[in-house]
C-alpha positions in Angstrom: 45.1 165.6 58.3 45.6 164.1 54.8 43.0 164.3 52.0 42.3 160.6 51.4 40.4 161.0 48.1 43.4 159.5 46.3 42.7 156.2 48.0 39.2 155.6 46.6 40.3 154.0 43.4 42.8 151.8 45.3 40.2 150.7 47.7 37.7 149.7 45.0 40.5 147.7 43.3 41.4 145.7 46.4 40.2 142.1 46.0 41.6 140.8 49.3 39.6 138.8 51.8 37.0 140.7 53.7 39.2 140.8 56.8 42.2 142.2 55.1 40.0 144.7 53.1 38.3 146.0 56.2 41.6 146.3 58.1 43.3 148.2 55.4 40.5 150.4 54.0 38.2 151.0 57.0 41.1 152.4 59.1 42.7 154.6 56.5 42.3 157.6 58.9 44.3 155.8 61.6 47.1 154.7 59.3 47.6 158.3 58.0 47.2 160.2 61.2 49.3 158.0 63.5 52.5 160.1 63.4 55.5 159.6 65.7 57.7 162.6 66.7 61.4 162.0 66.5 64.1 163.8 68.4 66.5 165.7 66.3 69.3 168.1 67.1 72.2 169.8 65.4 72.6 171.2 62.0 70.8 169.6 59.0 68.2 167.7 60.9 65.9 165.8 58.6 62.2 165.2 59.2 61.2 165.4 62.8 58.4 162.8 62.5 57.8 159.4 61.1 54.6 158.1 59.5 54.1 155.4 62.2 50.7 154.3 61.0 51.7 153.7 57.4 54.8 151.9 58.6 52.6 149.6 60.7 50.3 149.1 57.8 53.2 147.9 55.6 54.2 145.5 58.4 50.6 144.3 58.7 50.3 143.6 55.0 53.5 141.5 55.1 52.3 139.7 58.3 48.9 138.9 56.7 50.8 137.7 53.6 52.9 135.1 55.5 49.9 133.9 57.6 47.8 133.2 54.6 45.2 136.0 55.4 45.9 138.4 52.5 44.2 136.5 49.6 41.7 133.7 49.4 42.9 130.1 49.1 42.0 128.2 46.0 41.2 124.5 46.5 42.5 123.6 43.1 46.0 124.9 43.8 48.8 122.3 44.0 49.5 121.9 47.8 52.8 123.3 49.1 53.7 119.7 50.3 53.9 118.6 46.6 56.0 121.7 45.8 58.4 120.8 48.7 58.7 117.2 47.6 59.6 118.4 44.1 62.3 120.7 45.6 63.7 117.9 47.7 63.9 115.6 44.7 65.7 118.4 42.7 68.2 119.0 45.5 68.9 115.2 45.7 69.6 115.1 41.9 71.9 118.1 42.2 73.9 116.2 44.9 73.9 113.1 42.7 75.2 115.1 39.7 78.0 116.6 41.9 76.6 120.1 41.5 75.8 120.4 45.2 77.4 119.1 48.3 75.5 116.6 50.4 74.1 118.3 53.5 73.3 117.0 56.9 69.5 116.7 57.1 67.9 119.5 59.1 65.6 118.5 62.0 61.9 118.3 61.4 59.8 121.2 62.6 58.0 120.3 65.8 54.5 121.5 66.6 56.0 123.7 69.4 58.2 125.5 66.8 55.2 126.5 64.6 54.3 130.1 65.5 50.8 130.0 64.2 48.3 127.7 62.4 48.6 127.7 58.6 45.7 127.6 56.0 45.0 124.4 54.2 47.6 123.7 51.5 50.4 125.5 53.3 53.5 124.0 55.1 56.3 125.1 57.4 59.8 124.3 56.1 63.3 124.9 57.3 64.8 127.7 55.1 67.9 125.6 54.4 65.7 122.9 52.9 64.6 125.1 50.0 68.1 126.6 49.1 71.1 125.5 47.1 73.3 128.2 48.6 73.0 129.9 52.0 76.1 131.6 53.2 77.9 135.0 53.5 80.6 136.5 51.4 84.1 137.5 52.4 86.5 140.4 52.3 89.0 140.4 49.4 92.7 139.9 50.2 94.1 143.4 51.1 90.8 144.8 52.2 89.9 148.2 50.9 93.2 148.4 49.0 91.7 145.8 46.7 89.0 148.2 45.5 89.3 149.7 42.0 87.5 152.4 40.1 85.9 150.0 37.7 85.3 146.3 37.6 83.0 143.8 39.3 80.5 145.3 41.8 81.4 144.4 45.4 78.3 144.7 47.5 78.3 145.6 51.2 75.5 145.9 53.7 75.0 149.6 53.0 74.1 148.6 49.4 71.3 146.2 50.5 67.9 147.9 51.1 64.5 146.3 51.3 63.3 148.1 48.1 66.4 147.3 46.0 70.1 147.8 45.7 71.6 151.2 46.5 74.6 151.5 44.2 75.6 155.2 44.4 78.5 154.2 46.8 79.2 150.7 45.5 82.9 149.7 45.2 84.5 147.4 42.7 87.1 144.6 42.5 89.1 143.4 39.6 88.0 140.4 37.5 91.0 138.6 38.9 89.9 139.2 42.5 86.4 138.2 41.4 87.7 134.9 40.1 89.5 134.2 43.4 86.3 134.9 45.3 84.1 132.8 43.1 82.3 131.3 46.1 80.9 134.8 47.0 79.5 135.5 43.5 75.8 136.4 43.3 73.5 135.9 40.4 70.1 137.2 39.3 67.2 136.2 41.6 69.5 135.5 44.5 68.1 136.9 47.8 70.6 139.0 49.7 70.2 139.4 53.5 72.3 141.6 55.9 73.4 139.4 58.8 75.3 141.9 61.0 75.2 145.4 62.4 72.5 148.0 62.6 71.1 147.0 59.1 70.6 143.4 60.3 67.6 141.9 58.5 67.5 144.2 55.5 67.0 142.1 52.3 66.6 142.5 48.6 66.5 140.4 45.4 69.6 140.7 43.2 68.3 141.8 39.8 69.0 139.9 36.6 70.2 142.9 34.6 73.4 143.8 36.5 75.4 140.7 35.7 77.7 139.2 38.3 78.7 140.7 41.6 80.3 139.7 44.9 79.3 140.3 48.5 81.3 140.8 51.7 81.0 138.9 55.0 78.2 141.1 56.3 75.8 139.9 53.5 74.5 136.3 53.1 73.3 134.8 49.8 70.1 132.9 49.8 69.8 130.9 46.5 66.6 129.0 46.1 66.1 125.7 44.4 63.0 127.1 42.7 63.6 130.7 41.6 59.8 131.2 41.1 59.6 131.4 44.9 62.1 134.2 45.3 59.6 137.1 45.5 57.5 135.4 48.1 60.5 134.4 50.2 61.8 137.9 49.9 58.6 139.4 51.3 58.5 136.7 53.9 62.0 137.7 55.1 60.7 141.3 55.5 57.7 140.3 57.5 57.5 141.0 61.2 57.4 137.2 61.8 60.7 136.5 60.2 62.3 139.7 61.4 61.5 138.6 64.9 63.5 135.4 64.2 66.3 137.5 62.7 66.7 139.7 65.7 65.8 137.1 68.3 68.3 134.4 67.1 71.2 136.6 66.3 74.6 135.6 67.8 77.6 137.7 68.6 78.7 139.9 71.4 79.6 143.5 70.2 78.0 143.1 66.8 74.7 141.4 66.1 75.0 138.6 63.6 73.4 135.5 62.1 75.3 132.4 61.4 74.5 130.0 58.5 73.6 127.3 61.1 71.0 129.5 62.7 69.6 130.9 59.5 69.1 127.6 57.7 66.9 126.4 60.6 64.4 129.3 60.3 60.8 128.0 60.2 59.4 129.4 57.0 55.7 129.3 55.9 55.3 128.2 52.3 52.0 128.5 50.4 51.1 126.7 47.1 53.1 128.2 44.3 50.1 129.7 42.6 49.0 131.3 45.8 52.5 132.7 46.2 52.1 134.5 42.9 48.7 135.9 44.0 50.1 137.0 47.3 53.1 138.8 45.7 50.8 140.6 43.3 48.5 141.7 46.2 51.4 142.9 48.3 52.7 144.9 45.3 49.2 146.5 44.9 48.9 147.3 48.6 52.4 148.7 48.9 51.6 151.0 46.0 48.6 152.1 48.1 51.0 152.7 51.0 53.3 154.7 48.7 50.4 156.9 47.7 49.2 157.4 51.2 52.7 158.2 52.4 53.3 160.7 49.6 50.0 162.4 50.2 50.4 162.5 54.0 53.9 164.0 53.7 52.6 166.6 51.1 49.7 167.5 53.4 52.1 167.9 56.4 54.4 170.0 54.3 51.6 172.2 53.0 50.3 172.7 56.5 53.7 173.8 57.7 54.1 176.2 54.8 50.8 177.7 55.6 51.7 178.2 59.2 55.0 179.8 58.3 53.4 182.1 55.7 50.8 183.4 58.2 53.3 183.8 61.0 55.9 185.4 58.8 53.3 188.1 57.9 53.5 189.2 61.5 57.2 189.9 61.1 56.9 192.2 58.1 57.8 195.9 58.5 54.8 197.9 59.9 54.4 201.7 59.7 50.8 202.5 60.4 49.7 203.8 63.8 47.9 201.4 66.1 44.2 202.3 66.5 42.6 198.9 66.6 41.2 197.3 69.8 42.7 194.2 71.3 40.9 190.9 70.8 40.3 188.2 73.4 42.5 185.5 71.8 44.6 184.0 74.6 47.8 183.8 72.6 47.5 187.3 71.1 50.6 189.5 71.4 50.1 193.3 71.9 50.6 194.7 68.4 51.2 198.3 67.5 49.8 198.7 64.0 46.5 198.1 62.3 48.0 195.8 59.7 49.6 193.7 62.5 46.2 193.3 64.2 44.7 192.2 60.9 47.5 189.6 60.3 47.2 188.3 63.9 43.4 188.0 63.7 43.9 185.9 60.5 46.1 183.5 62.5 43.7 183.6 65.5 40.6 182.7 63.4 42.3 179.4 62.4 44.3 178.7 65.5 42.8 175.3 66.2 43.6 174.0 62.7 47.0 175.7 62.4 48.8 174.5 65.5 48.1 170.8 65.4 51.7 169.5 64.9 54.9 169.7 66.9 56.6 171.6 64.0 53.9 174.2 63.8 54.0 174.8 67.6 57.8 175.1 67.4 57.4 177.7 64.6 54.9 179.6 66.8 57.5 179.6 69.6 60.1 181.1 67.3 57.7 183.7 66.0 56.9 184.7 69.6 60.7 185.2 70.3 61.1 187.1 67.0 58.2 189.4 67.8 59.8 189.9 71.3 63.1 191.2 69.9 61.3 193.3 67.3 59.2 195.2 69.9 55.9 193.7 68.7 55.0 191.5 71.6 53.8 194.1 74.2 52.7 197.7 74.0 55.2 200.5 74.5 54.8 202.8 77.5 55.8 206.4 76.8 56.6 206.7 80.5 59.4 204.1 80.3 62.9 205.4 80.6 64.3 205.2 77.0 66.9 202.6 76.2 69.4 205.4 75.3 69.4 206.4 79.0 70.0 202.8 80.0 72.9 202.5 77.6 74.4 205.8 79.0 74.2 204.5 82.5 75.8 201.1 81.6 78.6 203.0 79.8 79.3 205.0 83.0 79.2 201.9 85.2 81.6 200.2 82.8 84.0 203.1 82.9 84.0 203.0 86.7 84.7 199.3 86.7 87.7 199.9 84.4 88.9 202.8 86.6 88.7 200.5 89.6 90.6 197.7 87.8 87.7 195.3 88.0 87.5 194.8 84.2 90.0 195.4 81.4 89.7 198.4 79.1 88.4 197.2 75.7 88.9 198.4 72.2 86.0 200.7 71.2 83.3 198.9 69.2 82.4 200.3 65.8 79.1 202.2 65.6 76.3 199.9 64.3 75.6 200.5 60.6 72.2 200.8 58.9 73.0 197.6 57.0 73.1 195.7 60.3 69.6 196.9 61.2 67.2 194.4 59.6 64.0 196.0 61.0 62.8 199.3 62.4 62.6 199.5 66.2 59.8 201.1 68.2 60.2 204.5 69.8 62.4 204.3 72.9 64.5 201.3 71.7 68.1 201.6 70.5 70.3 199.5 68.3 73.7 198.8 69.8 76.6 196.3 69.7 76.1 193.4 72.1 79.6 194.0 73.5 78.4 197.3 75.0 76.1 195.5 77.4 78.2 192.6 78.6 81.6 191.2 79.5 82.6 188.0 77.7 84.9 185.6 79.5 86.6 182.5 78.1 87.4 179.4 80.0 90.9 178.5 81.3 92.8 176.9 78.4 96.1 176.5 80.3 98.0 173.6 81.8 95.5 173.2 84.7 92.6 172.3 82.3 90.8 169.4 84.0 91.1 165.9 82.4 88.3 163.4 82.6 90.2 161.3 85.1 90.1 164.2 87.5 86.3 164.3 87.7 84.9 163.5 91.1 81.5 162.3 92.3 80.7 165.6 94.1 82.4 169.0 94.0 82.3 172.1 91.9 80.5 171.8 88.5 82.7 171.6 85.4 80.3 172.8 82.7 80.6 171.8 79.0 78.3 172.1 75.9 76.5 168.8 76.7 75.2 170.2 80.0 73.0 172.9 78.3 69.3 171.8 78.2 67.0 173.0 75.4 65.0 175.1 78.0 68.0 177.2 78.8 69.0 175.5 82.1 72.0 173.4 83.1 71.5 169.7 83.7 71.5 168.4 87.2 71.6 164.8 86.2 74.8 164.3 84.2 77.0 167.2 85.4 80.7 166.7 85.8 82.4 167.8 89.0 86.0 168.8 89.9 87.6 169.3 93.3 87.9 172.6 95.1 91.7 172.4 94.7 91.4 172.0 90.9 88.8 174.8 90.7 91.1 177.2 92.7 94.0 176.4 90.3 92.0 177.7 87.3 93.0 181.2 86.3 89.7 182.0 84.3 86.3 180.7 83.3 84.7 180.8 86.8 81.0 181.5 86.7 78.8 183.6 89.0 75.2 182.7 89.9 73.7 185.4 87.5 75.9 184.5 84.5 74.8 183.0 81.2 77.0 180.4 79.4 77.2 180.3 75.6 78.5 177.7 73.2 81.2 178.9 70.9 82.0 175.9 68.7 80.9 172.4 67.6 77.5 171.1 66.6 75.8 172.9 69.5 77.3 176.3 69.0 75.0 179.2 69.9 73.2 177.3 72.7 72.9 179.3 75.9 71.8 178.7 79.5 71.6 180.4 82.9 74.1 179.1 85.4 71.4 178.7 88.0 70.7 176.4 89.9 74.5 176.3 90.5 76.0 179.0 92.7 79.5 178.4 91.3 81.3 176.5 88.6 83.8 176.6 85.8 83.4 176.3 82.0 85.1 174.2 79.4 87.0 175.9 76.6 84.1 175.4 74.1 82.0 177.7 76.3 82.0 181.4 77.1 80.6 183.3 80.0 78.2 186.2 79.3 78.2 188.6 82.3 75.9 191.5 81.7 77.0 194.8 83.3 73.5 195.1 84.5 72.3 191.7 85.5 68.6 192.8 85.1 69.2 192.5 81.3 69.9 188.7 81.6 66.4 187.5 81.0 65.9 189.6 77.8 69.4 188.7 76.6 68.6 185.0 76.9 65.4 185.5 74.8 67.4 187.5 72.2 70.1 184.8 71.9 67.5 182.1 71.4 65.4 184.1 68.8 65.7 183.7 65.1 67.4 187.1 64.9 69.9 186.2 67.6 70.6 182.9 65.9 71.2 184.7 62.6 74.1 186.7 64.2 75.8 183.4 64.9 76.1 182.5 61.3 77.1 186.0 60.3 80.1 186.0 62.6 81.0 182.3 62.5 84.7 182.2 61.6 84.9 178.4 61.4 85.4 176.2 58.4 84.8 172.5 58.8 83.7 173.1 62.4 81.6 176.1 63.4 83.6 178.5 65.6 82.8 181.7 67.4 85.0 184.0 69.5 84.3 186.4 72.3 85.2 189.3 70.0 82.8 188.2 67.3 79.9 187.8 69.8 80.6 191.3 71.0 79.8 192.5 67.4 76.3 191.1 67.4 73.6 193.7 66.6 71.4 194.0 69.6 67.9 195.6 69.7 67.8 197.1 73.2 64.4 198.0 74.7 63.8 200.2 77.7 64.5 198.2 80.9 60.8 198.2 82.1 59.6 197.0 78.7 62.2 194.2 78.8 60.5 192.9 82.0 57.1 193.1 80.3 58.4 191.3 77.2 60.0 188.5 79.3 56.8 188.0 81.3 54.7 187.8 78.1 57.2 185.4 76.4 57.0 183.1 79.5 53.2 183.2 79.5 53.0 182.4 75.8 55.7 179.7 75.9 53.8 178.0 78.8 50.7 177.9 76.6 52.7 176.5 73.7 54.0 173.8 76.0 50.5 173.0 77.0 49.5 172.7 73.4 52.5 170.3 72.8 51.6 168.2 75.8 48.0 167.7 74.6 49.3 167.0 71.1 51.7 164.4 72.5 48.9 162.7 74.5 46.7 162.6 71.4 49.5 161.1 69.3 50.3 158.5 71.9 46.6 157.5 71.9 46.7 157.3 68.1 49.9 155.1 68.2 48.3 152.7 70.8 45.2 152.5 68.6 47.3 151.6 65.6 49.1 148.9 67.6 45.8 147.5 68.9 44.4 147.2 65.3 47.5 145.3 64.2 47.6 143.1 67.2 43.9 142.2 66.8 44.5 141.4 63.1 47.3 138.9 63.6 
């Protein structure tokens, strides 16, 4: 998908070994097109994909670095064994001078403990043998009450990222507290490593321009005997090889963690010092290449999505010309009613295979289909259909009869829909109306008999809440809660019928809707509302309306919540509803279902192709290491 011309200069500048060069440059198309879809829900969802290929490329670069496969070895380099002898001598002198406590010797690394064969001049060493400080910080006395507005930075695990410190939410302690916690002080070129929680394994080098700081108990300080090694040790800690040790040797029950005893025994590969410098420079160069690939791929994906949205939005613009054009043979083509609409659709159809190649673009197509449906642009109008005005008159009479028979309560008359509430012009035979004219809205029971979780039973009558609504508009059959018949009978309201819809009124999932089927009975939680159409034949179109972009826009118009989104039955009744003739509703629903099935087929093929791409990426990495 991405234009990779930006990488040409980078590729020419790579001076790595032939193996590394081939792996990184020959497979650029794999790294940039292996994209993993992420599930996301609720308000404010961020990117719904991750650049899996580039992520794996970064990991591969680090793995090649610690295995000695990233840059050529130089026979004139001082061997790592000599470097380690010098470090051991320097540590012994620090102990002799009283600057370092005498430590119990760490066991030698056996052949079985060495994960791979090293190049000539390299050595495996215990991490504790090359450090003068290896241990975590602590919490100041008083906990959070010890924090002040200004003072000495106090670093927590959320401040430690692989690419540097994140200081926008850093807290501070007083100089006096800092003095008391002198054993948790960090200095420039110390390596920080998160040792607990979800951020376990994140690591960074503490910069030399911040001054002093302290760390809490979730962060360990790794202070090397030879500070010239800090950059290589840091990239080594980020490598998959060491990260596997971090996650594989963690201790703790509820919270993951690494103890000092475990950490100091890590088997760490050490190259000659000069080669360390060459490796660090090469990693920096290749990570810059990854940054460029990542930025360009994201820009390409974003530009692609903007193009899709622009072309599809053109289909939703107001149309006034009469339809005289013939229909084309494109399988996904709606039935337009203007010349300009046909022209806009043909423009989409001509580039269909290149437009709808991502999950996001197919989702946009799905929303466009729903929007065309509620605007009357998805199927042709039939002049022989009974107009929607007649349908609304008949529903009004039926409603009046139900009130007369005492089956429903008389409602306050709804205001006539205003011109400002009509965002688009409807086709002939359609009518704008308030949603409340078409349906009864019923809340759940909020009284003393409201079921508690400890009253749920293994089998019984469904007790439906917001978490049971599936994205496809059905109720889950796998995690449904159930209540007894006695509890159900004690509820005074909120009992569903087989042809009802349920609708979320509040919370992160507000606006979600589903058919009650396959259940024949049930009751709803207070966060839901029953939509019971006066003519149940409207249900299928009502569902498509509520899930369309226009239907969703009504939610935010009438949301009366503050911190938490909140709707009421009265506000839902005020929604503006574009009502087609009943026969056209059936044609629209059939066309929507047909097109949605085609979209799902596109998504399935896309998912299969992406899975193949991910497996190919993994195979390249596995073969390389």
